C-alpha positions as CSV (number, residue, x, y, z in Angstrom):
1,M,127.3,157.4,101.4
2,K,124.6,155.3,103.3
3,P,123.0,152.5,102.1
4,K,119.5,152.7,100.6
5,V,116.4,151.0,101.6
6,M,113.9,151.5,99.5
7,V,110.2,151.1,101.4
8,S,107.0,150.1,100.1
9,P,105.1,153.6,100.7
10,G,102.0,152.0,102.5
11,V,104.8,150.5,105.2
12,R,104.7,154.5,105.8
13,D,101.7,155.2,105.5
14,D,100.7,152.5,108.5
15,N,104.0,154.2,110.6
16,P,104.7,157.3,109.9
17,G,108.3,158.7,110.5
18,L,109.2,155.3,111.8
19,L,111.5,154.0,109.0
20,E,113.4,157.1,109.5
21,E,113.9,157.1,113.1
22,K,115.2,153.8,113.3
23,L,117.0,153.3,110.2
24,S,118.5,157.0,109.2
25,D,121.5,156.1,111.6
26,I,122.7,153.4,109.0
27,A,120.8,153.8,106.0
28,E,119.2,156.3,103.8
29,V,115.6,155.2,103.6
30,V,113.8,156.1,100.2
31,Y,109.9,155.0,98.9
32,G,109.0,153.8,96.3
33,T,107.1,150.8,94.5
34,F,106.9,148.8,91.2
35,R,104.4,146.6,89.7
36,D,106.2,145.6,86.2
37,P,109.8,144.6,85.8
38,K,110.3,146.8,82.8
39,N,109.3,149.8,84.9
40,I,111.1,150.0,88.1
41,P,112.1,153.7,89.1
42,S,115.8,154.5,88.9
43,D,116.3,156.2,91.9
44,I,115.7,153.1,93.4
45,K,117.7,150.4,91.6
46,D,121.0,151.1,94.1
47,S,119.0,149.6,97.3
48,E,120.5,147.6,99.1
49,A,117.5,146.6,101.2
50,M,114.1,146.8,100.5
51,I,110.8,146.6,103.2
52,L,108.0,145.2,100.8
53,A,104.4,145.2,101.3
54,L,103.0,142.9,97.9
55,E,105.1,144.0,95.3
56,P,106.2,140.9,93.2
57,I,109.8,139.5,93.2
58,N,111.6,137.0,90.7
59,D,114.8,137.0,88.6
60,E,113.5,139.8,86.0
61,V,112.9,142.2,88.3
62,L,116.5,141.0,90.3
63,D,118.0,142.1,87.8
64,N,117.2,145.4,88.3
65,F,119.0,145.1,91.8
66,P,122.5,144.3,91.4
67,K,123.3,146.0,95.1
68,L,120.6,143.9,97.0
69,K,121.2,142.1,100.3
70,I,117.2,141.5,102.0
71,I,114.1,141.4,100.6
72,A,112.0,141.9,104.0
73,R,108.5,141.1,103.9
74,Y,105.8,143.2,105.8
75,G,103.6,140.7,106.5
76,V,104.1,136.7,107.6
77,G,102.9,135.3,103.8
78,Y,105.6,135.3,100.8
79,D,103.8,134.1,97.8
80,T,104.6,136.7,95.9
81,V,108.6,136.7,96.5
82,D,110.4,133.9,94.3
83,V,112.5,132.5,97.3
84,N,115.0,130.6,95.2
85,A,115.7,133.7,92.4
86,C,116.7,135.3,96.0
87,T,118.6,132.4,97.5
88,K,120.7,132.0,93.9
89,R,121.8,135.4,94.2
90,G,122.6,135.1,97.9
91,I,119.6,137.5,99.2
92,Y,118.2,137.2,102.2
93,V,114.2,136.7,102.5
94,T,112.5,137.5,106.1
95,H,109.1,137.8,106.9
96,T,107.0,138.7,110.2
97,P,105.4,135.2,111.7
98,G,104.3,135.5,115.2
99,I,103.5,139.1,115.9
100,L,100.2,139.2,113.7
101,S,98.7,135.8,114.9
102,H,95.8,137.7,117.4
103,A,94.8,140.3,114.8
104,V,94.1,137.8,112.2
105,A,92.6,135.8,114.4
106,E,90.3,138.4,115.7
107,L,89.2,139.4,112.5
108,T,88.4,135.7,112.1
109,I,86.1,135.8,114.8
110,G,84.6,138.6,114.1
111,L,83.7,137.5,110.4
112,M,82.0,134.3,112.2
113,L,80.0,137.0,114.3
114,C,79.0,138.9,111.0
115,L,77.5,135.7,109.5
116,S,75.7,134.3,112.6
117,R,74.3,137.0,113.6
118,A,73.8,138.3,110.1
119,L,75.5,141.8,111.6
120,I,75.5,143.6,108.0
121,E,72.3,142.5,107.4
122,A,71.1,144.1,110.4
123,D,72.9,147.4,110.4
124,R,71.1,148.4,107.1
125,Y,67.7,146.9,108.3
126,V,67.9,149.4,111.1
127,R,69.3,152.0,108.5
128,T,66.2,151.4,106.0
129,E,63.7,149.5,107.0
130,W,63.0,149.0,110.8
131,A,61.0,152.1,111.6
132,G,59.2,151.9,108.2
133,P,55.4,151.2,108.0
134,K,56.1,147.7,106.3
135,G,59.4,147.1,107.5
136,S,60.2,143.3,106.8
137,R,61.4,140.6,109.2
138,L,64.8,140.5,110.0
139,K,66.5,136.7,109.5
140,M,67.2,135.1,113.1
141,G,70.6,134.5,113.6
142,I,71.7,131.4,115.0
143,D,74.6,130.8,118.1
144,L,78.3,130.1,117.9
145,Y,77.7,128.2,121.1
146,G,77.7,124.0,120.2
147,K,78.9,124.1,116.9
148,T,82.0,122.6,115.0
149,L,84.3,124.9,114.0
150,G,86.6,123.3,111.6
151,I,90.1,124.8,111.2
152,I,92.1,124.4,108.2
153,G,96.1,124.4,109.1
154,L,96.5,124.8,112.9
155,G,99.6,126.7,112.6
156,R,100.1,130.1,114.7
157,I,97.1,131.9,113.5
158,G,94.9,128.7,113.7
159,Y,95.5,128.3,117.5
160,E,94.9,131.6,117.7
161,V,91.2,131.0,116.4
162,A,90.7,127.8,118.2
163,V,91.4,129.7,121.9
164,R,89.3,132.2,120.7
165,A,86.3,130.2,119.3
166,R,86.6,127.7,122.5
167,S,85.8,130.2,124.8
168,F,82.4,131.1,122.5
169,G,81.6,127.1,123.4
170,M,82.4,125.6,120.0
171,K,83.8,122.6,119.6
172,I,87.2,122.1,117.8
173,I,88.5,120.0,115.1
174,Y,91.4,120.5,112.5
175,Y,92.8,119.3,109.8
176,D,96.9,120.0,109.2
177,V,99.6,118.2,107.5
178,E,101.3,117.5,110.7
179,R,99.8,116.7,113.9
180,K,99.6,119.0,116.4
181,Y,99.2,117.5,119.7
182,E,100.0,119.7,122.3
183,A,97.0,121.9,121.1
184,E,95.1,118.8,120.8
185,K,95.8,118.6,124.7
186,T,95.6,122.0,125.8
187,L,92.3,123.4,123.4
188,G,90.6,119.8,122.9
189,A,90.8,119.9,119.8
190,Q,90.4,116.5,117.6
191,Y,92.0,116.0,114.7
192,V,89.9,114.6,110.9
193,D,91.1,114.2,107.8
194,L,90.1,117.1,105.5
195,E,87.3,115.3,104.0
196,T,85.2,114.9,107.4
197,L,86.4,118.5,108.4
198,L,84.3,119.6,106.0
199,R,81.4,117.2,106.0
200,E,81.1,117.8,109.8
201,S,81.5,121.6,110.5
202,D,79.4,124.4,110.9
203,F,82.2,126.9,110.3
204,V,85.4,126.3,107.8
205,S,88.1,128.8,108.7
206,I,91.0,128.3,106.1
207,H,94.7,129.3,107.9
208,V,97.4,128.1,105.2
209,P,100.0,130.2,103.0
210,L,99.4,130.0,99.7
211,T,101.8,127.3,98.3
212,P,101.7,124.7,94.7
213,Q,100.2,122.5,97.3
214,T,97.3,124.6,98.7
215,R,96.6,126.7,95.4
216,R,92.6,126.0,94.9
217,L,92.6,123.5,98.2
218,I,88.9,124.3,98.6
219,G,87.2,123.7,95.2
220,E,83.9,122.5,93.7
221,K,84.2,119.0,95.3
222,E,84.9,120.2,98.8
223,L,82.4,123.0,98.8
224,R,79.9,120.6,98.1
225,M,80.7,117.6,101.1
226,M,80.0,121.1,103.1
227,K,77.1,120.8,105.2
228,P,74.0,123.5,103.4
229,T,73.8,125.6,106.8
230,A,77.7,126.0,106.9
231,Y,80.1,128.9,106.3
232,L,83.5,129.3,105.0
233,I,85.8,132.1,106.6
234,N,89.0,132.9,104.3
235,T,91.7,135.2,106.0
236,S,94.7,133.4,104.5
237,R,95.5,133.8,101.1
238,G,92.6,134.4,98.1
239,A,94.0,131.4,95.5
240,V,93.3,128.8,98.2
241,V,90.2,128.7,97.3
242,D,88.5,128.3,93.6
243,E,86.6,131.6,94.1
244,E,84.4,130.6,90.5
245,A,83.4,128.0,92.7
246,L,82.9,129.3,95.8
247,C,80.6,132.4,94.2
248,R,78.9,129.1,92.6
249,A,78.3,127.4,96.0
250,L,77.0,130.5,97.6
251,K,74.2,131.4,94.4
252,E,72.9,127.8,94.3
253,G,72.9,127.1,98.1
254,W,75.4,124.4,98.5
255,I,76.7,126.7,101.8
256,A,75.1,129.1,103.5
257,G,77.4,131.9,103.8
258,A,81.1,133.1,103.7
259,G,83.3,135.8,105.1
260,L,86.2,136.9,103.0
261,D,89.2,138.9,103.7
262,V,91.0,137.6,100.7
263,F,90.6,137.3,97.4
264,V,91.9,135.7,94.0
265,K,92.5,139.4,92.4
266,E,92.9,142.2,95.0
267,P,91.4,145.0,95.1
268,L,88.1,142.9,94.6
269,P,87.0,143.9,91.0
270,L,83.3,145.9,91.4
271,D,82.1,143.4,88.9
272,S,82.9,140.5,91.3
273,P,79.7,138.4,91.4
274,L,80.2,138.4,95.0
275,I,80.1,142.5,95.6
276,G,76.3,141.8,95.3
277,M,75.8,138.8,97.3
278,R,73.9,139.3,100.9
279,N,75.0,135.8,102.2
280,V,78.8,137.0,102.1
281,V,80.7,139.3,104.6
282,L,83.5,141.4,102.8
283,S,86.9,143.1,104.1
284,P,89.8,144.1,101.9
285,H,92.3,142.4,103.4
286,I,92.5,144.1,106.8
287,G,93.6,141.0,108.8
288,T,97.1,143.0,110.1
289,Y,95.3,146.1,109.8
290,T,95.4,146.9,113.5
291,V,97.7,150.1,114.6
292,E,99.7,147.7,117.2
293,T,100.4,145.0,114.8
294,R,101.4,147.1,111.8
295,R,103.9,148.7,114.0
296,S,104.9,145.6,115.3
297,M,105.2,144.2,111.4
298,A,107.2,147.7,110.5
299,L,109.6,146.7,113.7
300,M,110.7,143.1,112.8
301,C,111.0,144.3,109.3
302,I,113.6,147.3,110.4
303,E,115.5,144.6,112.6
304,N,115.7,142.1,110.0
305,V,117.0,145.0,107.5
306,R,119.5,146.6,109.9
307,A,120.9,142.7,110.9
308,A,121.4,142.5,107.2
309,L,123.5,145.8,106.6
310,M,125.7,145.6,109.1
311,G,126.8,142.2,108.0
312,M,124.6,139.7,110.6
313,V,122.1,137.1,109.7
314,P,118.5,138.2,110.0
315,P,116.7,136.9,113.1
316,N,113.4,136.2,110.9
317,L,114.5,134.5,107.5
318,V,111.8,132.2,105.5
319,P,112.0,128.5,106.4
320,E,113.6,127.8,103.0
321,Q,116.7,130.1,103.7
322,R,116.8,129.1,107.5
323,G,120.3,128.0,108.4
324,M,121.6,129.8,105.5
325,V,124.6,132.5,106.0
326,F,125.4,134.9,102.5
327,K,128.1,136.6,101.4
328,R,127.8,138.8,98.6
329,G,126.1,136.6,96.0
330,A,127.0,133.5,97.5
331,F,125.6,131.6,100.6
332,S,127.5,128.8,102.7
């Protein structure tokens, strides 16, 4: 019998027929999902590989999958996966770095433009007020040209955001746990500490993974450092920002507005204060949601799974596992 590969239904919906086309010669592809470790469907428990969207993986979940060899995350972030628990069991964890940077960077710039030119409000105005007898005056926008963009995390995605922002004539400053000297040379980006970035930026864009160190990296203290005319953009992970503090900042005018693609709880609850705020642009975690990027992500997951099922080391291991070779529950 062929080994079984469990795939999140969302991956199939993004890429109809692709998984079967690329994997059926060596594996049986089944679609399934789970959120509760006590409620895992029996027909996926013998899976030897998984291609997952955001399903949580921990020791309790892994107890249900004794044959598992690889978890291929459909995305670059893997904060929902307990990598240590997988490593102890000799299970590879892979992700999809590099191929999604352009899509997320484009969305980031899109959110900046929506905020700077009040495009959501402008759309509403045309539909409801512009031709009316007593139409109110539309809020005037601001230029991106000449403004300062502060990038928190100048990795692959942050770098691509900087490339695009530079074409708008923006000044680039950044904060990262390590200096990016090459980016400073090629982009004219200036390295500053986090406090300086927050105080000087007209737009602050976050591009860091969710880790214990970055959880609530931006809280009340940091938001109060920002200019009252500044905007916050978050396309990384919702929990990097203290959402309650952000709601207060937006309501009380500590900052001018925010563009958010990610949230602490997803889907964003309809009773969230963010829903009713007009100085916020919201999108439903669509940073990578383009035809080209989602296909590339799926193909990278397939490449990782094929390698593991054929007894080879997958090419896109998460950083914590790089250099490791697993052999049926042990690694060397």
